[in-house]
C-alpha positions in Angstrom: 28.9 -29.6 27.4 31.6 -27.1 28.1 34.8 -28.2 29.8 33.1 -31.4 30.9 30.5 -29.6 33.0 26.7 -29.4 32.2 24.2 -27.0 33.8 20.9 -28.6 32.9 17.7 -26.6 32.7 16.2 -28.4 35.7 17.4 -30.4 38.7 15.7 -32.7 41.2 14.2 -29.7 43.0 13.0 -27.5 40.1 14.4 -25.0 37.7 18.2 -24.9 37.8 19.7 -21.6 39.0 23.0 -22.4 37.4 21.6 -23.1 33.9 23.2 -21.2 30.9 20.0 -19.2 30.0 18.0 -16.7 32.0 15.7 -17.7 34.8 12.8 -15.9 36.4 13.2 -16.3 40.2 10.2 -16.0 42.5 10.3 -15.9 46.3 9.3 -18.8 48.6 7.3 -21.0 48.3 9.1 -21.7 45.0 12.0 -24.1 45.3 14.9 -24.2 42.9 17.9 -26.4 42.2 21.6 -25.6 42.4 22.7 -28.3 39.9 25.8 -29.2 37.9 26.7 -32.4 36.1 30.4 -33.2 35.9 32.6 -35.6 33.9 35.4 -37.5 35.6 38.3 -35.2 36.7 36.3 -32.0 36.4 35.7 -29.4 39.2 33.3 -26.5 39.8 33.1 -23.9 42.5 30.1 -21.5 42.6 30.1 -18.4 44.9 26.8 -17.1 46.1 26.8 -13.7 47.9 24.6 -13.6 51.0 22.7 -10.3 51.4 22.9 -8.6 54.8 19.1 -8.3 55.0 17.6 -11.8 56.0 14.1 -10.7 54.9 15.5 -10.2 51.4 17.9 -13.0 51.0 18.2 -16.6 49.8 19.0 -19.9 51.5 19.3 -23.6 50.9 18.2 -26.8 52.6 21.1 -28.4 54.6 19.1 -31.5 55.7 20.4 -35.0 55.3 19.5 -36.4 51.9 18.7 -33.0 50.4 22.4 -31.9 49.9 23.6 -34.2 47.0 27.2 -33.9 45.8 28.0 -30.3 46.9 30.4 -29.4 49.7 30.0 -25.9 51.1 31.5 -23.3 53.4 30.2 -19.9 54.5 32.9 -17.2 54.0 32.6 -13.9 56.0 35.1 -11.2 56.3 34.7 -7.4 56.2 32.0 -6.7 53.7 32.2 -10.2 52.2 29.4 -12.7 53.1 29.3 -15.6 50.7 28.7 -19.3 50.5 31.1 -21.3 48.4 29.7 -24.5 46.9 32.1 -26.9 45.2 32.4 -30.4 43.9 34.9 -32.6 42.1 32.9 -35.8 42.1 31.7 -37.1 38.7 28.0 -37.3 38.3 25.7 -34.6 39.5 25.5 -32.2 42.4 22.1 -30.8 43.3 20.5 -29.1 46.2 17.3 -27.1 46.9 17.3 -23.4 47.3 14.7 -20.7 48.0 14.4 -16.9 48.1 12.8 -14.4 50.5 11.6 -10.9 49.8 13.3 -9.1 46.8 16.9 -8.6 45.9 19.6 -9.1 43.3 22.9 -11.0 43.6 25.7 -12.0 41.1 27.0 -15.5 41.4 30.4 -16.5 40.1 31.4 -19.8 38.5 35.0 -21.1 38.7 35.5 -24.2 36.5 38.4 -26.6 36.5 40.8 -24.6 38.7 40.2 -21.3 37.0 41.6 -18.4 39.2 39.1 -15.9 37.6 35.4 -16.6 37.2 34.6 -18.6 34.1 31.3 -16.8 34.0 28.9 -14.8 36.2 25.1 -14.8 36.4 22.8 -12.3 38.0 19.8 -13.5 39.9 16.9 -11.2 40.8 13.8 -12.0 42.8 
């Protein structure tokens, strides 16, 4: 555990995209988790870029009961299209995500009020 935040290998929906180690991402029908486990008083924000090409992008399930613990907001402005996921609730936050086509993005992690990314991770599919 680093700074009271754990990124387990797997979540309720499959392999965890946020885990510390590398992950081999495959397009749909494979489903993945966006999962973090937090201690009391800890916070995490994860920024996922959204590619402009919907045929070569990613998405997540927004349905009732599938979005556990995460709050999210789409951010668009100029060349910036992102989805910000955040949580400050102790316990776990987990939601299912999937990928279409082929692409690469770099996600950013902001832990415990960091103004600069605590780390980044590249996902290719």
